[in-house]
C-alpha positions as CSV (number, residue, x, y, z in Angstrom):
1,M,2.3,17.9,18.3
2,V,2.5,18.0,14.3
3,Q,5.6,14.9,14.0
4,D,8.4,14.5,10.7
5,V,6.8,12.0,8.5
6,R,10.3,11.5,7.4
7,S,10.9,9.7,10.6
8,Q,8.3,7.9,11.8
9,V,8.1,4.9,9.1
10,D,9.1,2.1,10.8
11,V,11.1,-0.7,9.4
12,S,10.5,-3.9,10.5
13,P,13.6,-6.1,11.6
14,D,11.8,-8.9,9.8
15,A,12.6,-9.6,6.3
16,G,9.9,-10.5,3.9
17,R,6.7,-9.3,5.4
18,L,3.6,-8.3,4.0
19,T,2.5,-5.2,4.8
20,F,-1.2,-3.8,3.8
21,A,-0.9,-0.2,3.2
22,L,-3.9,1.9,2.0
23,N,-5.8,5.3,2.7
24,V,-8.8,5.2,4.4
25,T,-11.9,7.6,5.7
26,L,-13.4,7.4,9.0
27,D,-16.2,5.2,7.8
28,G,-14.1,2.6,5.8
29,C,-14.6,3.7,2.7
30,C,-10.9,3.3,0.3
31,D,-12.1,5.1,-2.4
32,H,-9.4,6.6,-3.7
33,R,-10.7,10.1,-4.9
34,E,-12.4,10.7,-1.1
35,G,-8.5,11.1,0.5
36,I,-6.4,14.1,1.1
37,A,-3.6,14.0,-1.4
38,D,-1.3,16.6,-0.6
39,A,2.0,17.0,-0.7
40,E,3.0,15.7,3.1
41,L,1.1,12.4,2.3
42,H,2.9,11.6,-0.5
43,D,6.0,12.3,1.0
44,H,5.4,9.9,3.3
45,F,4.1,7.3,1.3
46,T,7.2,7.7,-0.9
47,Q,9.2,6.8,2.1
48,L,6.9,3.4,2.9
49,I,8.2,2.2,-0.1
50,G,11.2,3.1,0.0
51,T,11.9,0.7,3.1
52,A,9.9,-2.4,1.2
53,G,11.2,-4.6,-2.0
54,A,8.7,-4.6,-3.9
55,M,4.6,-3.4,-4.6
56,L,2.2,-6.1,-5.0
57,Y,-1.2,-5.1,-7.0
58,G,-4.9,-6.6,-7.7
59,R,-5.1,-5.5,-11.3
60,K,-7.7,-2.6,-10.8
61,T,-5.5,-1.2,-8.9
62,Y,-2.8,-1.6,-10.7
63,E,-4.5,-0.3,-13.4
64,L,-5.4,2.7,-11.9
65,M,-1.6,3.7,-11.2
66,E,-0.5,2.7,-14.4
67,D,-3.0,5.1,-15.9
68,H,-1.3,8.0,-14.4
69,W,2.4,7.6,-12.3
70,P,4.4,7.0,-15.6
71,A,4.0,10.0,-17.2
72,V,4.1,12.0,-13.9
73,A,7.9,10.6,-12.9
74,R,8.5,11.9,-16.5
75,D,6.7,15.3,-15.9
76,E,9.4,18.0,-14.9
77,T,6.8,20.4,-14.1
78,A,4.8,17.9,-11.7
79,S,5.1,18.8,-8.0
80,R,8.1,17.8,-6.4
81,S,6.2,15.2,-3.9
82,D,4.7,13.8,-6.8
83,R,7.7,13.6,-9.0
84,D,9.5,12.0,-6.1
85,W,6.8,9.1,-5.4
86,A,6.2,8.5,-9.3
87,R,9.9,7.8,-9.8
88,K,10.5,5.9,-6.8
89,L,7.1,3.8,-7.1
90,D,8.4,3.7,-11.2
91,A,12.1,2.0,-10.2
92,M,10.3,-0.3,-7.7
93,P,9.8,-4.0,-8.7
94,K,5.8,-4.2,-9.3
95,Y,3.9,-7.6,-8.9
96,V,0.5,-8.1,-10.4
97,V,-2.1,-10.7,-9.4
98,S,-4.4,-10.6,-12.5
99,A,-6.0,-14.2,-14.0
100,S,-7.6,-12.0,-17.2
101,R,-3.6,-9.6,-18.2
102,S,-0.4,-11.1,-18.0
103,E,1.9,-8.2,-20.0
104,Y,2.8,-5.0,-18.4
105,P,4.8,-2.5,-20.2
106,W,5.3,0.1,-17.3
107,N,9.0,-0.4,-16.0
108,N,9.7,-3.1,-13.3
109,S,6.6,-5.1,-13.7
110,F,5.7,-8.8,-13.8
111,H,2.9,-10.9,-13.7
112,L,2.5,-13.3,-10.6
113,D,1.1,-16.6,-11.5
114,G,-0.3,-19.6,-10.0
115,D,-1.9,-20.8,-6.6
116,L,-1.9,-17.1,-4.7
117,R,-0.8,-18.3,-1.3
118,E,1.7,-19.8,-3.0
119,A,3.0,-17.1,-5.0
120,V,2.5,-14.7,-2.8
121,T,4.6,-16.8,0.2
122,R,7.5,-17.7,-2.6
123,L,7.4,-13.5,-3.1
124,K,8.1,-12.5,0.2
125,E,10.4,-15.3,0.9
126,R,12.4,-14.2,-1.9
127,T,12.3,-10.5,-1.0
128,P,14.3,-9.5,2.2
129,Q,13.5,-5.7,2.2
130,G,9.7,-6.9,2.3
131,V,6.6,-6.1,0.2
132,L,4.0,-3.5,0.0
133,V,0.1,-4.3,-1.1
134,G,-2.6,-1.4,-1.7
135,S,-5.4,-3.3,-3.5
136,P,-8.7,-3.5,-1.2
137,M,-10.1,-6.5,-3.6
138,L,-7.1,-8.4,-3.7
139,S,-5.7,-7.6,0.4
140,A,-8.9,-9.3,1.4
141,A,-8.2,-12.0,-0.2
142,L,-4.6,-12.6,1.4
143,E,-5.9,-11.7,4.5
144,R,-8.3,-14.6,4.4
145,L,-5.0,-16.2,3.8
146,G,-3.4,-14.9,6.7
147,L,-1.0,-14.0,4.7
148,I,-0.5,-10.2,5.6
149,D,1.6,-9.2,8.6
150,E,1.8,-5.6,9.1
151,Y,-0.5,-3.1,8.3
152,H,-0.4,0.8,7.4
153,L,-3.5,2.7,7.5
154,V,-3.9,6.1,6.6
155,I,-6.6,7.6,7.9
156,H,-7.9,10.7,6.4
157,P,-10.7,13.0,8.6
158,V,-13.3,12.7,6.2
159,I,-17.0,10.7,5.6
160,A,-17.6,9.4,2.4
161,G,-20.9,7.7,3.2
162,H,-20.3,4.9,0.3
163,G,-18.1,2.6,-0.2
164,P,-16.0,0.4,-1.0
165,N,-14.9,-0.6,2.6
166,L,-11.7,-2.5,4.0
167,F,-11.7,-5.9,4.4
168,Q,-15.5,-6.7,3.3
169,G,-16.2,-10.8,4.0
170,L,-13.8,-11.5,6.3
171,E,-15.3,-14.6,8.3
172,R,-13.6,-13.6,11.8
173,S,-12.4,-10.4,13.7
174,R,-8.0,-9.8,13.2
175,H,-6.5,-7.9,16.4
176,L,-3.9,-6.1,15.6
177,E,-1.0,-4.1,17.7
178,L,0.0,-0.8,17.3
179,V,3.4,-0.2,16.4
180,S,3.3,3.9,16.1
181,T,1.0,6.8,15.2
182,T,1.8,9.8,13.1
183,R,-0.4,13.0,12.5
184,L,-0.3,15.0,9.4
185,T,-0.7,18.4,9.2
186,S,-3.8,18.1,7.2
187,G,-5.1,15.7,10.3
188,V,-4.4,12.8,8.9
189,M,-3.7,10.1,11.1
190,A,-0.9,7.5,9.6
191,M,-1.4,4.2,12.2
192,H,1.1,1.5,11.9
193,Y,0.6,-1.7,12.9
194,R,1.2,-5.4,13.0
195,R,-0.6,-8.6,13.7
196,K,-0.7,-9.8,16.5
197,E,0.2,-13.3,17.7
198,G,-1.6,-16.0,19.6
């Protein structure tokens, strides 16, 4: 049975959580070109970012988003789901971790500098609705620092046969607690996990 994605995005009762959210194939590939990018998927992510107070990006992922979505937000001929996602993203505060770039013309974009652990901890503390991060390389660094609290993995029924893959280079495994599962019409599974304590 297909569940209504609009009622399935869980909002954590705890403020200031850092949530990793990304599309991934069955074999762990997180190449954005390999997923099923339909209206239902965009609606899922539009609702998910609506539960957060800010986005956090590495430079490469930010620039991928910056090159496409601001124009979609202004394009009246774009599909309803693309435009909803683009406008929600445009309005969100977006923080970027980068050693090579510090200025960002896209609406509501800010440079997050300094020590990564300290800067992200401060961002979490001043963002009670929580922060979403969707950059694979940055997320691996944040995972190594133990800063990620929750995970929204959207698993596509695709075997890519190539990388990049999630969380490469971790020194130890991380055990998670399943919070919820939502099946989209396309066969995509939206999985919400929380860090298991202890």
